[in-house]
C-alpha positions as CSV (number, residue, x, y, z in Angstrom):
1,X,-78.6,61.1,98.9
2,X,-80.7,58.2,99.8
3,X,-79.4,54.8,99.9
4,X,-82.0,52.5,98.4
5,X,-83.3,48.9,98.7
6,X,-80.5,48.0,96.3
7,X,-78.1,48.3,99.2
8,X,-80.4,46.5,101.6
9,X,-80.7,43.5,99.5
10,X,-77.1,43.5,98.6
11,X,-77.4,43.8,94.8
12,X,-73.9,44.4,93.9
13,X,-72.9,47.4,91.9
14,X,-72.3,47.4,88.4
15,X,-68.7,46.5,88.3
16,X,-69.1,42.9,89.2
17,X,-70.3,41.9,85.7
18,X,-66.9,41.7,84.4
19,X,-65.6,39.0,86.5
20,X,-66.7,36.1,84.3
21,X,-66.0,34.3,81.1
22,X,-65.1,35.1,78.4
23,X,-63.7,38.2,79.8
24,X,-61.6,36.6,82.4
25,X,-59.8,35.0,79.4
26,X,-58.8,38.4,78.0
27,X,-56.8,40.3,80.6
28,X,-56.0,43.1,78.2
29,X,-59.8,43.8,77.8
30,X,-60.3,43.4,81.5
31,X,-57.6,46.0,82.1
32,X,-59.2,48.3,79.6
33,X,-62.6,48.1,81.3
34,X,-61.1,48.6,84.8
35,X,-59.2,51.6,83.7
36,X,-62.4,53.1,82.1
37,X,-64.2,52.4,85.5
38,X,-61.6,54.3,87.3
39,X,-61.8,57.2,85.1
40,X,-65.5,57.4,85.7
41,X,-65.1,57.2,89.5
42,X,-62.7,60.0,89.2
43,X,-65.0,62.0,87.3
44,X,-62.9,62.1,84.1
45,X,-66.1,61.5,82.0
46,X,-64.8,62.7,78.7
47,X,-61.9,60.4,78.6
48,X,-64.1,57.5,79.8
49,X,-66.5,58.3,77.0
50,X,-63.8,57.9,74.4
51,X,-62.7,54.6,75.8
52,X,-66.1,53.3,75.8
53,X,-66.3,54.3,72.0
54,X,-63.2,52.2,71.6
55,X,-64.6,49.2,73.4
56,X,-67.9,49.6,71.4
57,X,-65.7,49.2,68.3
58,X,-64.2,46.0,69.7
59,X,-67.1,44.5,71.2
60,X,-70.1,45.6,69.1
61,X,-73.6,45.3,70.5
62,X,-72.5,44.1,74.1
63,X,-74.2,44.6,77.4
64,X,-70.8,46.0,78.9
65,X,-71.1,49.1,76.6
66,X,-74.5,50.1,78.0
67,X,-73.7,49.3,81.6
68,X,-70.5,51.6,81.3
69,X,-72.7,54.3,79.6
70,X,-75.1,53.9,82.3
71,X,-72.3,54.2,85.1
72,X,-71.3,57.6,83.5
73,X,-74.6,59.0,84.0
74,X,-74.9,57.5,87.4
75,X,-71.8,59.4,88.6
76,X,-72.1,62.5,86.4
77,X,-75.9,63.3,86.6
78,X,-77.2,62.0,90.0
79,X,-79.4,62.8,91.7
80,X,-81.9,62.0,88.9
81,X,-85.0,64.0,88.4
82,X,-88.0,61.5,88.0
83,X,-88.9,61.1,84.3
84,X,-86.4,63.7,83.1
85,X,-84.6,63.0,79.9
86,X,-81.5,61.9,81.8
87,X,-83.6,59.6,83.9
88,X,-85.1,58.0,80.8
89,X,-81.7,57.8,79.1
90,X,-80.3,56.0,82.1
91,X,-83.2,53.6,82.4
92,X,-82.9,52.7,78.8
93,X,-79.2,51.8,78.9
94,X,-80.0,49.3,81.6
95,X,-83.0,47.8,79.9
96,X,-80.8,47.6,76.6
97,X,-78.1,45.7,78.6
98,X,-80.8,43.3,79.9
99,X,-82.1,42.8,76.4
100,X,-78.7,41.9,74.9
101,X,-77.9,39.6,78.0
102,X,-81.0,37.8,77.3
103,X,-79.1,36.5,74.1
104,X,-76.6,34.7,76.2
105,X,-79.1,32.1,77.1
106,X,-78.7,30.7,73.6
107,X,-75.0,29.9,74.2
108,X,-74.0,27.6,77.0
109,X,-70.7,29.2,77.3
110,X,-72.0,32.6,77.9
111,X,-74.9,31.7,80.2
112,X,-73.1,32.6,83.4
113,X,-72.0,35.9,82.0
114,X,-75.5,36.7,80.9
115,X,-76.9,36.2,84.3
116,X,-74.3,38.8,85.7
117,X,-75.2,41.4,83.0
118,X,-78.9,40.7,83.8
119,X,-78.5,41.0,87.5
120,X,-76.5,44.3,87.1
121,X,-79.2,45.7,85.0
122,X,-82.1,44.9,87.2
123,X,-80.1,45.8,90.4
124,X,-79.3,49.5,89.0
125,X,-83.2,49.6,88.2
126,X,-84.0,48.6,91.8
127,X,-81.9,51.6,93.0
128,X,-83.3,54.0,90.6
129,X,-87.0,53.2,91.3
130,X,-86.1,53.3,95.0
131,X,-84.7,56.8,94.8
132,X,-87.9,57.8,92.7
133,X,-90.1,56.4,95.5
134,X,-91.7,53.9,93.3
135,X,-92.2,51.0,95.8
136,X,-93.9,48.6,93.6
137,X,-91.3,48.9,90.9
138,X,-88.6,48.5,93.4
139,X,-89.9,45.2,94.5
140,X,-90.5,44.0,90.9
141,X,-86.9,44.7,89.8
142,X,-85.6,43.5,93.1
143,X,-87.1,40.1,93.0
144,X,-85.8,39.6,89.4
145,X,-82.2,40.5,90.5
146,X,-82.5,38.4,93.7
147,X,-83.1,35.3,91.5
148,X,-79.9,35.8,89.9
149,X,-78.0,36.8,92.9
150,X,-78.8,33.5,94.6
151,X,-77.0,31.6,92.0
152,X,-73.9,33.5,93.1
153,X,-74.0,32.6,96.7
154,X,-72.0,29.5,96.0
155,X,-69.4,31.0,93.8
156,X,-67.5,33.3,96.1
157,X,-64.3,30.9,96.2
158,X,-64.2,30.5,92.6
159,X,-65.0,34.2,92.0
160,X,-63.9,36.4,95.0
161,X,-65.9,39.3,93.6
162,X,-69.1,37.5,94.7
163,X,-68.0,38.4,98.4
164,X,-69.3,41.8,97.7
165,X,-73.0,41.2,96.8
166,X,-73.2,38.2,99.1
167,X,-71.8,40.4,102.0
168,X,-74.1,43.3,101.2
169,X,-77.0,41.0,101.1
170,X,-76.3,39.2,104.5
171,X,-75.7,42.5,106.4
172,X,-78.8,44.5,104.8
173,X,-81.3,41.7,104.7
174,X,-81.3,42.1,108.4
175,X,-80.6,45.9,108.9
176,X,-82.8,47.4,106.2
177,X,-86.2,46.1,107.5
178,X,-85.3,47.2,110.8
179,X,-85.3,51.0,109.8
180,X,-87.6,50.7,106.7
181,X,-90.7,48.9,108.1
182,X,-92.5,49.2,104.8
183,X,-90.5,46.3,103.4
184,X,-91.0,44.0,106.2
185,X,-94.2,42.2,104.9
186,X,-92.3,41.5,101.6
187,X,-89.1,40.2,102.7
188,X,-90.4,36.6,103.7
189,X,-89.7,35.9,100.1
190,X,-86.0,36.4,100.6
191,X,-83.5,34.1,102.4
192,X,-82.5,35.3,105.8
193,X,-79.1,37.1,106.5
194,X,-76.4,37.4,108.9
195,X,-75.0,40.9,109.6
196,X,-71.7,39.8,111.2
197,X,-71.0,37.5,108.3
198,X,-71.9,40.1,105.8
199,X,-69.4,42.5,107.3
200,X,-66.5,39.9,107.2
201,X,-67.5,39.2,103.5
202,X,-67.4,42.8,102.6
203,X,-63.7,43.1,104.2
204,X,-62.9,40.2,102.1
205,X,-64.0,41.8,99.0
206,X,-61.7,44.8,99.7
207,X,-58.9,42.4,99.8
208,X,-59.6,39.9,97.0
209,X,-62.1,41.7,94.9
210,X,-60.8,42.5,91.4
211,X,-63.8,44.6,90.1
212,X,-65.9,45.2,93.3
213,X,-63.1,46.4,95.6
214,X,-64.1,50.1,95.0
215,X,-67.8,49.5,96.0
216,X,-66.8,47.3,99.1
217,X,-65.0,50.4,100.4
218,X,-67.9,52.7,99.9
219,X,-70.4,50.4,101.6
220,X,-68.1,49.6,104.4
221,X,-67.9,53.3,105.0
222,X,-71.6,53.8,104.8
223,X,-72.3,50.8,107.2
224,X,-69.8,51.8,109.9
225,X,-70.6,55.5,109.9
226,X,-74.4,55.4,109.5
227,X,-75.5,52.0,110.8
228,X,-72.9,50.8,113.2
229,X,-72.2,54.3,114.3
230,X,-68.3,53.6,114.4
231,X,-66.9,56.7,112.7
232,X,-63.4,55.8,113.6
233,X,-63.7,52.6,111.5
234,X,-65.5,54.3,108.6
235,X,-62.8,57.0,108.3
236,X,-60.0,54.7,106.8
237,X,-62.5,53.5,104.0
238,X,-63.2,57.2,103.2
239,X,-59.6,58.1,103.2
240,X,-58.9,55.2,100.6
241,X,-61.6,56.5,98.4
242,X,-60.6,60.2,98.3
243,X,-56.9,59.2,98.0
244,X,-57.6,57.0,95.1
245,X,-60.2,59.1,93.4
246,X,-59.4,62.7,94.3
247,X,-61.6,64.0,91.5
248,X,-64.9,62.5,92.8
249,X,-66.8,65.0,94.6
250,X,-69.1,62.7,96.3
251,X,-66.2,61.0,97.9
252,X,-65.2,64.3,99.3
253,X,-68.5,64.6,101.1
254,X,-67.9,61.0,102.4
255,X,-64.6,61.9,103.8
256,X,-65.8,65.0,105.4
257,X,-68.7,63.5,107.0
258,X,-66.4,60.8,108.5
259,X,-64.1,63.6,109.8
260,X,-66.9,65.6,111.2
261,X,-68.3,62.5,113.2
262,X,-64.7,61.5,114.4
263,X,-64.7,65.2,115.9
264,X,-61.4,65.6,114.0
265,X,-59.5,68.8,114.6
266,X,-57.8,68.5,111.2
267,X,-60.8,68.9,108.9
268,X,-59.6,70.4,105.7
269,X,-61.2,73.7,104.8
270,X,-60.1,73.7,101.4
271,X,-62.3,70.6,100.7
272,X,-65.3,72.3,102.4
273,X,-64.6,75.4,100.2
274,X,-64.5,73.6,97.1
275,X,-67.9,72.1,97.8
276,X,-69.4,75.5,98.7
277,X,-68.4,76.7,95.1
278,X,-69.4,73.5,93.3
279,X,-71.8,73.9,90.4
280,X,-74.1,71.2,91.6
281,X,-76.5,72.3,94.5
282,X,-76.4,69.0,96.2
283,X,-72.5,69.4,96.8
284,X,-72.9,73.3,97.7
285,X,-75.5,72.1,100.2
286,X,-73.1,69.3,101.6
287,X,-70.3,72.0,101.9
288,X,-72.5,74.6,103.9
289,X,-73.6,71.8,106.2
290,X,-70.2,70.6,106.9
291,X,-69.0,74.3,107.4
292,X,-71.7,74.9,110.0
293,X,-70.5,71.7,111.8
294,X,-66.8,72.7,111.6
295,X,-67.5,76.2,112.9
296,X,-69.6,74.7,115.9
297,X,-66.7,72.4,116.7
298,X,-64.4,75.6,116.7
299,X,-66.7,77.5,118.9
300,X,-67.8,79.9,116.2
301,X,-71.3,79.8,116.7
302,X,-72.7,82.8,114.9
303,X,-70.6,81.4,111.9
304,X,-72.2,78.0,112.3
305,X,-75.7,79.4,112.5
306,X,-75.1,81.5,109.4
307,X,-73.8,78.3,107.3
308,X,-76.6,76.1,108.6
309,X,-79.3,78.8,107.7
310,X,-77.8,79.0,104.2
311,X,-77.8,75.3,103.9
312,X,-81.5,75.2,105.0
313,X,-82.3,78.0,102.3
314,X,-80.5,76.3,99.7
315,X,-82.3,73.0,100.5
316,X,-85.5,74.6,100.4
317,X,-84.9,75.9,96.9
318,X,-83.8,72.7,95.3
319,X,-87.2,71.1,94.9
320,X,-85.9,67.5,95.7
321,X,-85.8,65.8,99.0
322,X,-82.5,64.8,100.5
323,X,-83.5,63.6,104.0
324,X,-79.9,62.8,105.4
325,X,-78.6,66.2,104.7
326,X,-81.8,67.9,105.9
327,X,-81.8,65.8,109.1
328,X,-78.0,66.7,109.6
329,X,-79.0,70.5,109.1
330,X,-81.7,70.1,111.9
331,X,-79.2,68.3,114.2
332,X,-76.7,71.2,113.7
333,X,-79.4,73.8,114.7
334,X,-80.3,71.6,117.6
335,X,-76.7,71.5,118.8
336,X,-76.5,75.3,118.7
337,X,-79.8,75.4,120.7
338,X,-78.4,73.2,123.4
339,X,-75.4,75.4,123.6
340,X,-77.6,78.4,123.9
341,X,-79.5,76.3,126.6
342,X,-82.8,76.6,124.7
343,X,-84.1,73.3,125.5
344,X,-87.4,73.9,123.7
345,X,-85.8,74.7,120.4
346,X,-83.3,71.9,120.7
347,X,-86.0,69.2,121.4
348,X,-88.0,70.7,118.3
349,X,-85.2,70.3,115.8
350,X,-84.0,67.0,117.1
351,X,-87.6,65.7,116.8
352,X,-87.5,67.1,113.1
353,X,-84.3,65.2,112.5
354,X,-85.8,62.1,113.9
355,X,-88.7,62.2,111.5
356,X,-86.4,62.3,108.4
357,X,-83.3,60.1,109.0
358,X,-83.1,56.4,110.2
359,X,-79.2,56.7,110.4
360,X,-77.9,55.6,113.9
361,X,-75.7,58.8,114.6
362,X,-78.7,60.9,114.2
363,X,-81.2,58.8,116.1
364,X,-78.8,58.1,119.0
365,X,-77.8,61.8,119.4
366,X,-81.6,63.1,119.1
367,X,-83.0,60.4,121.3
368,X,-80.3,60.7,123.8
369,X,-80.9,64.5,124.2
370,X,-84.8,64.3,124.2
371,X,-84.6,61.4,126.9
372,X,-82.3,63.4,129.0
373,X,-84.7,66.3,128.9
374,X,-87.8,64.1,129.8
375,X,-85.9,62.4,132.7
376,X,-84.8,65.7,134.0
């Protein structure tokens, strides 16, 4: 799955919106919302839907209800097919939350909370449009979210959940344009960042965040594995997520990827098997891919080639681009070619991987091999 401009500009995740008044004055309601979010993250969607219905009875027409329903679709249905019924339903929930949040401007006591709901809506729209490939829509919603995000930069001590969006912003404001040059010409509009500061703020979010702790773990995993190329630091974050939310199939893929890139000799075959038999193609693809890498690590090269070939065949039948997984398939094929001392094939597939994926583990491995061949 693609990680969008949302992550680059540090625009939260949905859960931050519940860290403000008047909800902070209602611990019982906060606990209900938190438990509902945990159910969603653990893929217990039916029970989460029942709890949202209860919240709707208590809250009436409230932005929280629509953001929670959007969160269910986010985890249950992604990746979205552009302009599909689910895509449009998800989009409508976000716009409805933004519409209701606008009413908060009329009440000074609720103004800050309204800012959070509005930022959440525009931030998720930013991600949605990025994955759709609608560059101008991305910039439009990102600018709206950014104006709101800036107001939270000074509130971290008072509301620790702000460490999460601020940390993401500081890190990705620098990193993202390095690997996505398309956005460089637009980013003069945004305050500069600081990657080291951003990482430290994300760590604080895992320690102090009430509602953003889950997302801080996800993005620290993502950053350390795919941008910092430090899989040994990424692994504990993946272990936390799969331990706390064992029903979340997406977290299984993160855990396996961290294990693979740590060259672990204790990769759980049962998790790979569960992915290969999953009803969603994206998870089956991940399972076949990781089986290929695991078999290669074990020296079972024919089995590795078979799994990677099945993964590539499945990918070609899916009708949607998943550049990260495709690039890893190419990397796996290239590795087998290196073992077979087929330099021409290895270079071919490493170059194909480089065209697709800006993540550091891929670029360093591919460029390292290609350079060694050129120098030799």
